[in-house]
C-alpha positions in Angstrom: 0.1 -0.1 0.1 1.0 3.5 -1.0 0.5 6.6 -0.5 -2.6 8.3 -1.4 -4.4 11.9 -1.0 -6.4 11.5 2.0 -8.9 14.5 3.4 -11.2 14.5 6.1 -12.2 15.9 9.3 -10.7 15.1 13.2 -13.0 14.6 16.2 -12.4 18.3 17.1 -13.5 19.5 13.9 -10.4 20.1 12.6 -9.7 19.6 8.6 -7.1 18.1 7.0 -5.4 17.0 4.0 -2.7 15.0 2.9 -1.1 14.9 -0.8 2.2 13.1 -0.8 2.7 14.1 -4.7 1.4 17.6 -5.7 3.6 18.0 -8.9 5.0 14.8 -10.4 7.8 17.4 -12.2 9.4 18.1 -8.4 9.7 16.4 -4.9 6.5 18.2 -3.5 4.0 17.1 -0.6 1.3 19.0 0.9 0.0 18.7 4.3 -2.4 20.6 5.8 -4.4 21.3 8.8 -7.8 23.9 9.2 -9.5 25.1 12.1 -12.6 27.1 11.8 -16.0 26.7 10.9 -16.8 23.7 8.3 -17.4 25.6 5.9 -13.8 27.6 5.6 -12.3 24.0 6.4 -14.1 22.2 3.1 -13.2 25.4 1.0 -9.3 25.1 2.2 -9.4 21.8 2.2 -10.5 21.7 -1.3 -9.2 24.8 -3.4 -5.8 25.7 -1.4 -3.5 23.3 -2.9 -4.9 23.3 -5.9 -4.2 27.2 -6.5 -1.2 26.8 -5.2 0.0 24.5 -7.7 -1.1 26.8 -10.6 0.9 29.8 -9.3 3.3 30.6 -11.6 6.3 30.6 -9.4 5.1 27.1 -7.8 8.3 25.6 -9.1 10.8 28.2 -8.5 9.9 29.8 -5.3 7.8 27.7 -3.6 7.5 30.3 -0.2 6.3 33.5 -2.4 3.9 31.1 -4.1 2.5 30.0 -0.7 2.2 33.3 0.9 0.8 35.2 -2.6 -1.9 32.1 -2.7 -2.9 32.7 1.1 -3.0 36.7 0.1 -5.5 35.9 -2.8 -7.8 33.8 -1.0 -8.0 35.3 2.1 
């Protein structure tokens, strides 16, 4: 059994997502835990990693890509 994408909600109401291979061109994995309302948790779990991966600097400056993505979404 290998790694695969997992997302869900913990018993405390936090949402989480793990993606072992966010991008096959770069060795980039994604793991996040989101606290907040159910609506915001579902939004974050579904959208942040997709928008991050689409960012023009994803391959060259991951930190800046993450900052820009979070600022743009929130």
